[in-house]
Every structure is written in structure tokens, then in C-alpha cells.
C-alpha positions as CSV (number, residue, x, y, z in Angstrom):
1,M,-17.6,12.8,-49.8
2,E,-21.3,12.6,-49.3
3,L,-24.1,13.7,-51.7
4,S,-27.9,13.7,-51.6
5,A,-30.5,13.7,-54.4
6,D,-34.1,13.2,-55.0
7,L,-33.2,10.5,-57.5
8,L,-30.0,8.5,-58.1
9,V,-29.9,7.0,-61.6
10,A,-27.3,4.2,-61.9
11,G,-26.1,3.8,-65.4
12,G,-26.0,6.4,-68.2
13,G,-27.1,4.2,-71.1
14,M,-29.9,5.3,-73.3
15,S,-32.6,4.2,-70.8
16,G,-30.9,5.7,-67.8
17,T,-30.1,8.9,-69.6
18,M,-33.7,9.3,-70.7
19,A,-34.9,8.5,-67.2
20,A,-32.6,11.2,-65.7
21,I,-33.6,13.8,-68.3
22,A,-37.3,13.1,-67.9
23,A,-37.1,13.2,-64.1
24,A,-35.1,16.5,-64.1
25,R,-37.5,18.1,-66.5
26,A,-40.3,17.1,-64.2
27,G,-38.6,19.0,-61.3
28,A,-36.5,16.3,-59.5
29,D,-33.0,16.8,-58.3
30,V,-31.2,14.0,-60.3
31,L,-27.7,12.6,-59.9
32,L,-26.7,10.3,-62.9
33,V,-23.8,7.9,-62.3
34,E,-21.9,6.4,-65.2
35,R,-18.7,4.3,-65.4
36,F,-17.5,5.8,-68.7
37,G,-16.7,9.4,-69.4
38,F,-19.8,9.8,-71.7
39,L,-23.4,8.8,-71.9
40,G,-25.1,6.3,-74.2
41,G,-24.2,2.9,-73.0
42,A,-24.7,0.3,-75.8
43,A,-25.3,3.2,-78.3
44,T,-21.9,4.7,-77.7
45,A,-19.7,2.5,-75.6
46,A,-20.7,-0.6,-77.6
47,A,-21.1,1.5,-80.8
48,V,-24.3,-0.3,-81.9
49,G,-24.7,2.4,-84.6
50,Q,-28.4,2.1,-85.1
51,F,-31.7,2.3,-83.2
52,V,-34.2,-0.4,-84.3
53,G,-37.7,-1.1,-83.1
54,W,-39.6,2.1,-83.7
55,E,-42.6,0.7,-85.5
56,T,-44.8,-2.2,-86.4
57,A,-44.1,-4.2,-89.6
58,A,-46.9,-2.2,-91.2
59,G,-45.0,1.0,-90.5
60,R,-47.0,2.4,-87.5
61,R,-44.7,4.3,-85.1
62,V,-45.1,3.2,-81.4
63,V,-42.1,4.9,-79.8
64,A,-41.8,8.7,-79.6
65,G,-41.1,11.2,-76.9
66,L,-37.5,11.7,-75.7
67,A,-36.3,9.0,-78.1
68,E,-37.6,11.0,-81.1
69,E,-36.0,14.1,-79.7
70,V,-32.7,12.4,-79.7
71,V,-33.1,11.5,-83.4
72,A,-34.1,15.1,-84.3
73,R,-31.0,16.5,-82.5
74,L,-28.7,13.9,-84.3
75,Q,-30.2,15.0,-87.6
76,A,-29.6,18.7,-86.8
77,L,-25.9,17.8,-86.2
78,G,-25.7,15.9,-89.5
79,A,-25.1,12.7,-87.4
80,S,-28.1,10.8,-88.7
81,D,-30.2,10.6,-91.8
82,G,-33.3,9.8,-89.7
83,H,-35.7,6.9,-90.0
84,S,-35.2,4.4,-92.8
85,H,-35.7,0.7,-93.5
86,F,-33.6,-2.3,-94.5
87,T,-34.1,-6.0,-95.2
88,M,-32.5,-8.5,-92.8
89,S,-30.9,-11.7,-93.8
90,T,-34.0,-13.4,-92.5
91,G,-36.1,-11.5,-95.1
92,H,-37.8,-9.3,-92.5
93,R,-38.1,-5.6,-93.4
94,M,-37.0,-3.5,-90.5
95,D,-37.1,0.1,-89.5
96,R,-34.0,1.8,-88.1
97,V,-32.2,5.1,-87.4
98,C,-28.5,5.0,-88.2
99,Y,-26.3,7.5,-86.3
100,D,-22.7,8.4,-85.5
101,P,-21.9,7.0,-82.0
102,E,-19.3,9.8,-81.4
103,L,-21.7,12.6,-82.2
104,L,-24.4,11.0,-80.0
105,K,-22.2,11.7,-77.0
106,P,-22.5,15.6,-77.1
107,V,-26.2,15.3,-78.0
108,L,-26.8,13.4,-74.8
109,D,-24.5,15.8,-72.9
110,A,-26.5,18.8,-74.0
111,M,-29.9,17.2,-73.2
112,A,-28.7,16.3,-69.7
113,A,-27.2,19.7,-69.0
114,E,-30.3,21.6,-70.3
115,A,-32.5,19.5,-68.0
116,G,-30.2,20.2,-65.0
117,V,-29.0,16.6,-64.4
118,R,-25.9,16.3,-62.3
119,L,-23.4,13.9,-63.9
120,L,-20.9,11.8,-62.1
121,F,-18.6,10.1,-64.7
122,H,-15.8,7.5,-64.2
123,T,-17.7,6.1,-61.2
124,A,-18.6,2.5,-60.3
125,I,-21.3,1.2,-58.0
126,L,-19.4,-0.1,-54.9
127,G,-22.2,-1.0,-52.5
128,A,-25.8,-0.3,-51.3
129,E,-27.3,-0.1,-47.9
130,R,-30.8,-1.4,-47.5
131,Q,-33.0,-0.8,-44.6
132,G,-36.2,-2.8,-44.8
133,R,-37.8,-2.1,-48.2
134,A,-35.7,0.9,-49.0
135,I,-32.2,1.6,-50.4
136,T,-31.0,4.3,-48.0
137,S,-27.5,4.9,-49.3
138,V,-25.2,3.9,-52.2
139,D,-21.4,3.9,-52.1
140,L,-19.7,4.9,-55.3
141,L,-16.0,4.5,-56.2
142,T,-14.9,7.8,-57.8
143,K,-11.5,9.3,-58.7
144,A,-11.5,10.9,-55.3
145,G,-12.3,7.7,-53.5
146,V,-15.6,6.5,-52.0
147,C,-18.6,8.8,-52.3
148,R,-21.7,8.0,-50.4
149,V,-25.1,9.1,-51.9
150,R,-28.3,9.3,-49.9
151,P,-31.1,9.3,-52.4
152,R,-34.8,9.4,-51.8
153,L,-35.4,7.2,-54.9
154,V,-33.2,5.0,-57.1
155,I,-33.4,3.9,-60.7
156,D,-31.1,1.0,-61.6
157,A,-30.5,1.4,-65.3
158,S,-27.0,-0.2,-65.2
159,G,-27.9,-3.0,-67.7
160,D,-26.5,-5.7,-65.5
161,L,-28.4,-4.2,-62.5
162,D,-25.3,-3.9,-60.4
163,L,-26.8,-1.6,-57.8
164,L,-29.7,-4.0,-57.1
165,A,-27.3,-6.9,-57.0
166,R,-25.4,-5.1,-54.3
167,A,-28.7,-4.5,-52.4
168,G,-29.6,-8.2,-52.4
169,A,-32.5,-8.1,-54.9
170,D,-34.2,-11.1,-56.4
171,F,-33.5,-11.8,-60.1
172,L,-35.4,-14.0,-62.6
173,A,-33.8,-17.4,-63.4
174,L,-33.6,-19.0,-66.8
175,Q,-35.9,-21.9,-67.4
176,P,-34.5,-25.4,-68.2
177,G,-33.0,-25.4,-71.7
178,Q,-32.7,-21.6,-71.8
179,V,-29.3,-19.9,-72.2
180,M,-28.5,-16.2,-72.0
181,Q,-28.2,-14.5,-75.3
182,P,-24.6,-13.9,-76.4
183,A,-22.9,-10.5,-76.7
184,T,-21.3,-9.0,-79.7
185,A,-18.2,-6.8,-80.5
186,M,-18.9,-4.0,-82.9
187,F,-16.1,-2.7,-85.2
188,R,-15.9,0.2,-87.6
189,F,-14.8,-0.7,-91.1
190,G,-14.2,1.4,-94.2
191,P,-14.0,2.9,-96.7
192,I,-16.7,0.9,-98.4
193,D,-18.1,1.4,-101.9
194,L,-21.6,1.6,-100.6
195,A,-23.2,1.4,-104.0
196,A,-21.5,-1.9,-104.7
197,F,-22.3,-3.2,-101.2
198,D,-25.9,-2.2,-101.5
199,A,-26.2,-3.9,-104.9
200,I,-25.5,-7.3,-103.5
201,P,-28.7,-9.4,-103.7
202,P,-30.0,-10.5,-100.3
203,Q,-29.6,-14.2,-101.3
204,D,-26.0,-13.6,-102.3
205,L,-25.3,-11.7,-99.1
206,A,-26.7,-14.6,-97.1
207,A,-24.6,-17.0,-99.0
208,L,-21.5,-15.0,-98.4
209,A,-22.3,-14.9,-94.7
210,Q,-22.7,-18.7,-94.6
211,Q,-19.4,-19.1,-96.4
212,G,-17.7,-16.9,-93.8
213,V,-19.0,-19.1,-91.0
214,A,-17.9,-22.3,-92.8
215,E,-14.4,-20.9,-93.2
216,G,-14.2,-19.9,-89.6
217,R,-13.9,-16.2,-90.4
218,L,-17.3,-15.1,-89.2
219,A,-18.7,-15.9,-85.8
220,R,-22.3,-15.7,-87.1
221,A,-24.1,-15.9,-90.4
222,A,-24.6,-12.1,-90.9
223,L,-23.0,-9.2,-92.7
224,H,-25.1,-6.5,-91.1
225,A,-23.8,-2.9,-91.2
226,S,-25.0,0.4,-89.7
227,R,-24.0,3.4,-91.8
228,I,-22.2,6.5,-90.5
229,E,-23.8,9.6,-92.1
230,G,-21.3,11.6,-94.2
231,T,-18.7,8.9,-94.4
232,A,-18.0,5.7,-96.4
233,D,-17.6,3.7,-93.1
234,A,-20.0,1.4,-91.3
235,W,-20.2,-0.3,-87.9
236,F,-20.5,-4.1,-88.3
237,N,-22.5,-6.3,-85.9
238,I,-21.3,-9.8,-86.8
239,G,-19.6,-11.1,-83.6
240,R,-20.9,-13.7,-81.2
241,L,-19.6,-14.0,-77.6
242,A,-21.3,-16.4,-75.2
243,F,-20.4,-15.6,-71.6
244,D,-21.8,-14.3,-68.3
245,A,-21.4,-10.5,-68.4
246,T,-21.5,-10.3,-64.6
247,D,-18.3,-12.5,-64.3
248,P,-15.4,-10.1,-64.5
249,L,-12.9,-12.7,-65.8
250,A,-15.3,-13.8,-68.5
251,L,-16.1,-10.2,-69.5
252,S,-12.3,-9.5,-69.8
253,A,-11.8,-12.6,-71.9
254,A,-14.8,-11.7,-74.1
255,E,-13.2,-8.3,-74.9
256,V,-10.1,-10.0,-76.2
257,E,-12.1,-12.6,-78.2
258,G,-14.3,-9.8,-79.6
259,R,-11.3,-8.0,-81.1
260,R,-10.0,-11.3,-82.5
261,Q,-13.4,-12.0,-84.2
262,S,-13.5,-8.5,-85.6
263,L,-10.0,-8.8,-87.2
264,A,-11.0,-12.1,-88.8
265,A,-14.3,-10.6,-90.0
266,A,-12.6,-7.6,-91.4
267,G,-10.3,-9.8,-93.4
268,F,-13.2,-11.7,-94.8
269,L,-15.0,-8.4,-95.8
270,R,-11.9,-7.2,-97.6
271,D,-11.2,-10.4,-99.4
272,L,-14.7,-11.5,-100.5
273,V,-17.4,-9.0,-100.1
274,P,-18.1,-6.6,-103.0
275,G,-17.4,-3.0,-102.1
276,C,-15.1,-3.8,-99.2
277,A,-11.8,-4.4,-100.9
278,A,-10.3,-1.1,-99.9
279,G,-11.5,-1.2,-96.3
280,R,-9.8,-1.8,-93.0
281,I,-10.8,-1.6,-89.3
282,Q,-11.1,2.0,-88.3
283,A,-12.1,1.4,-84.7
284,F,-13.1,-1.2,-82.1
285,A,-16.1,-0.4,-79.9
286,P,-14.9,0.6,-76.4
287,Q,-16.8,-2.4,-74.9
288,V,-18.7,-5.5,-76.0
289,G,-22.4,-5.1,-76.5
290,V,-24.3,-7.2,-73.9
291,R,-27.8,-8.4,-74.9
292,E,-28.8,-10.1,-71.7
293,S,-27.7,-10.6,-68.1
294,R,-29.6,-10.0,-64.9
295,R,-33.4,-9.4,-65.1
296,I,-35.2,-8.2,-62.0
297,H,-38.1,-10.1,-60.4
298,G,-40.7,-7.4,-60.4
299,L,-44.3,-7.0,-59.3
300,H,-45.2,-8.3,-62.7
301,V,-43.2,-10.6,-65.0
302,L,-43.8,-9.7,-68.6
303,E,-44.4,-12.9,-70.5
304,E,-44.1,-13.9,-74.2
305,A,-47.8,-14.6,-74.3
306,E,-48.7,-11.1,-73.2
307,L,-46.6,-9.7,-76.0
308,R,-48.3,-12.0,-78.5
309,D,-51.8,-11.0,-77.2
310,G,-51.0,-7.3,-77.3
311,Q,-52.4,-7.0,-73.8
312,A,-53.0,-3.3,-73.1
313,F,-52.2,-3.3,-69.4
314,A,-54.1,-0.7,-67.3
315,D,-50.7,0.5,-65.9
316,R,-49.0,0.6,-69.4
317,I,-46.2,3.1,-69.6
318,A,-44.7,2.3,-73.0
319,W,-45.3,0.4,-76.2
320,G,-43.1,-1.7,-78.4
321,A,-43.4,-3.7,-81.7
322,Y,-39.9,-5.2,-82.1
323,P,-40.0,-8.9,-83.0
324,M,-38.7,-11.7,-80.7
325,D,-35.0,-11.7,-81.6
326,I,-33.0,-14.5,-80.0
327,H,-29.3,-15.1,-80.7
328,P,-28.3,-18.6,-79.7
329,A,-25.2,-19.0,-77.6
330,K,-24.0,-21.8,-79.9
331,G,-24.0,-21.9,-83.7
332,A,-24.2,-19.1,-86.2
333,G,-28.0,-18.8,-86.6
334,L,-30.7,-16.5,-85.4
335,H,-34.3,-17.0,-84.1
336,F,-36.3,-14.0,-85.4
337,E,-40.0,-14.0,-85.1
338,G,-42.5,-11.2,-85.8
339,F,-45.8,-10.8,-84.0
340,G,-47.9,-9.7,-87.0
341,A,-48.2,-6.9,-89.6
342,D,-49.5,-4.1,-87.3
343,H,-49.0,-5.7,-83.9
344,A,-47.8,-3.8,-80.9
345,Y,-47.5,-4.7,-77.2
346,A,-47.6,-2.7,-74.0
347,I,-45.2,-2.6,-71.0
348,P,-46.7,-2.2,-67.5
349,L,-45.3,-0.1,-64.8
350,R,-45.2,-3.1,-62.5
351,A,-42.5,-4.7,-64.6
352,L,-40.2,-1.7,-63.6
353,L,-40.9,-2.2,-59.8
354,P,-38.6,-4.7,-58.0
355,R,-40.2,-7.0,-55.5
356,G,-39.1,-6.1,-51.9
357,F,-38.3,-2.5,-52.6
358,D,-40.4,0.6,-52.1
359,N,-38.1,3.3,-53.5
360,V,-36.6,1.7,-56.6
361,L,-37.4,1.4,-60.2
362,V,-35.6,-0.5,-63.0
363,A,-35.1,0.9,-66.5
364,G,-33.5,-0.7,-69.5
365,R,-33.0,-4.3,-70.6
366,G,-33.1,-5.5,-66.9
367,I,-36.9,-5.0,-66.3
368,S,-39.0,-7.9,-65.2
369,A,-39.5,-10.0,-68.3
370,S,-39.2,-13.6,-69.2
371,H,-36.2,-14.7,-71.4
372,K,-38.4,-14.7,-74.5
373,A,-40.2,-11.4,-73.8
374,H,-36.9,-9.8,-73.0
375,A,-35.7,-10.8,-76.5
376,A,-38.3,-8.4,-77.9
377,I,-38.3,-5.4,-75.5
378,R,-34.5,-5.1,-75.0
379,V,-33.8,-2.8,-78.1
380,M,-32.9,0.8,-77.5
381,P,-36.0,2.7,-78.8
382,I,-38.2,0.6,-76.4
383,V,-35.8,1.0,-73.4
384,M,-35.7,4.8,-74.1
385,A,-39.5,4.9,-73.8
386,I,-39.2,2.8,-70.6
387,G,-36.6,5.1,-69.2
388,Q,-38.7,8.2,-69.9
389,A,-41.6,6.6,-68.0
390,A,-39.4,5.6,-65.1
391,G,-38.0,9.1,-64.8
392,I,-41.4,10.8,-64.7
393,A,-42.7,8.1,-62.3
394,A,-39.7,8.8,-60.0
395,A,-40.2,12.5,-60.1
396,M,-43.9,12.1,-59.3
397,A,-43.1,9.8,-56.4
398,A,-40.5,12.3,-55.0
399,R,-42.9,15.2,-55.3
400,G,-45.7,13.3,-53.5
401,N,-43.3,11.7,-51.0
402,A,-44.7,8.3,-52.1
403,A,-43.5,4.9,-53.4
404,P,-43.5,4.5,-57.2
405,A,-46.1,1.8,-56.7
406,E,-48.4,4.3,-55.0
407,I,-48.4,7.0,-57.7
408,D,-51.6,7.6,-59.7
409,V,-51.1,5.7,-62.9
410,A,-53.6,7.8,-64.9
411,S,-51.6,11.0,-63.9
412,L,-48.4,9.3,-65.0
413,Q,-49.9,8.3,-68.3
414,D,-51.1,11.9,-68.9
415,A,-47.7,13.3,-68.0
416,L,-46.1,10.9,-70.6
417,R,-48.5,12.0,-73.3
418,Q,-47.9,15.6,-72.5
419,A,-44.1,14.9,-72.9
420,G,-44.7,13.5,-76.4
421,A,-44.6,9.8,-75.5
422,H,-46.7,7.3,-77.6
423,L,-49.2,6.0,-75.1
424,P,-52.7,5.2,-76.5
């Protein structure tokens, strides 16, 4: 089997899905490849259960566009109560949108179908042929065997950047002393007496979390839950799994360890946490949630200092305001550092463009960013904004028969604004 497309998007996570929808709406013929039977990635397969990172600490919204359309559609289905705030165990007040991961799936299906995106589920990236500075074909492993796609442009939004790894791309290395952030295993627990749970003072909740770690029943010092609208259940994000997500044996072992940690954590909730005595595990997420793996070496490497300075790059294509959120691979703590009350930072187009390739963009957590900068820009609202920009950029490049690096940035920025993106 052989297919062709203006644009092949590898990975149907939130960034890849936004990229595919944005490109198709802009007139491109788009094929979106996903290894599961549904879209959403970390939002559905890892069941994160909330989108965080929409606004500055002062409450100024810096992510809009397609990401906000997703929220509106979830609300229309009764699958989200929209934007809200909560206080972290660190004392930081954070914005979030809680949602039902199961109902997010048909929301994304509908958006992709309406845009005319061709979907290819249950498909893995097998190989990629590179001629000079271009990826000319991609081999996919499907239920019917190997399918070869000949795209004009490619967006790798696979999280682990599997397509670019097959094509021999260059990735950023960790600096001495740095370790990749650990993954987590989400689990659904309930029913919960939400009034009793919400009444726990923050200092008592933090003390309970520390007790759970000391007893070996919690992998990290947190009792963080994402609500499911219309139910008394919540998704808990309290696991810690340090491994290399690109190692298949390590990934398999992490799935097993994640379920073990979840069972232990559920027992702790039931035994000691107010409001949780009647609860039990209702579901395990289909896969562990990976925070960090490969990061591409792009035309620009986004650095921590540039986030702190709030540098407004001339080729900016998205904004973010999420703090630097680093989960250590060892121990139960968390490094969480804000950038200021009303501080936001820009993401340049060059960070989406891999060195050595003329027809490829990256969307999602694998863009060109240092380890510390990545810790801020990896959250889903920001990567949805990045995906929307990548999709429109790819459609413009296809329409003009040009490389993404050659498109007119001002025209791209205007197109993003017209599509509702936040781009001052």
C-alpha cells in the first residue's frame, strides 16, 4: 500500500492533532498517523485529566485558538467545567481545565473529521527515507502490513520523535548532572466525598503526602487529583517512574511498576485521606505519561534565560506562562519555580525546525529547548498552541512549494491571529 499527502503528521497527541486540524483547515491534504485507536496522547492515553498552563500567575490568558475551541466543545458535552484554579502543594495558585479523558476522544474525532484530516490509527512508524535534506518517504506498520507514505512535508509530533530518530536527526543531549524527568502512571479513583477532600487544609494535605512517602505507599509527595465532571471520581497524578521512554524493555517495565504504585497509592487514599474511604481504583491509564525523552536540535535552542527574560522573538509563533516544573528522577520532591506575577515568554518558529532538514517541523514536547526550558513549555495548552502554529506553517509551505524556514513569518503570524491564537 502506498499513500501520498501534502503533510504527514506523526503522532495524534494534543499537539499533533492541533497541527493536523490547523493544516487541513488551511487547505492542506493531511494524513495523521497514531499508534492508538484514538487521538489525544497524554490527554487520553495517559489520562492526565487536566490542561494546566493557560495564563500568567496574575491571571492573563496567553493560550487561545484551537486549544480554547477544545475546551468549549468539552463544555458543550458536559465533559468539563471550563477554566478554574487550584493551589498546589508548593503553595502556587495554578490555572487549569479539568476534563473527562473519554469524552475528549470524540471531541477530537469530530474536529479532525470536520477539517478533512485523514486518520490512520493502530499504526507505528517503521522507517523513514531521507534524501539530502528532505524526508521523501515514511514506512508505516499497519494492520494490513507495511504502508509507504510519500509526503511533501512532515510534522513529527510523536512525543519521543520516533520518525526523526528513524531519519537520523540530531537530538539535544543532557548537560552534566541533568537527568530526564520521570514519567507518571495516572489512575482513576472513586467515589470520593469531594466536600471532605476539598476541606483538607493545604498543610494537612502536604503532611499526609509526606507520610505516604515515608511509609513507602506513595512514590512522590503529592495528592494531586483532576476532577471528572459529573462524577465523584478523580484522576490521581502521584506516581514516579524514572526510565528512558525510548527503551522498549524499560518502557514495558515502567507500565508494570506504574500499576503497582497506583495500587499502593489507592490503598493509602482509602485508609488515611479524608473523603476517600469508600473509593477504589476505577481504571488505569492505558499508558504511562512521559514528561521528557528526545528533544530535537533545532535552528534555535530555546534556553531558560530566554524564558526568564520574556524575549519576544521576531519569529514567535506561540506564548506560554507555565512555571519551570522539574520532577527529579530520585526522591519524592519537586522543583517548581515561577517566572513572575504577569510574566510570559515566546516560542520561536526556529525551535520547531530541525537542523539538517528542509521539509520537517516538530510539534509537542520534543521541540528544540534546553532541559530547563523544556520543563516549562512541555504542558498541553502550550504544545497545542505550538501544534496549531506548526500546522499553519506547514500548510503555507505546501501552498508556496517552499521549506518551512522560507515562509513569510509575518504572514504566518497574521494567519495565527486570524485563527484566534494569542500572538501579540
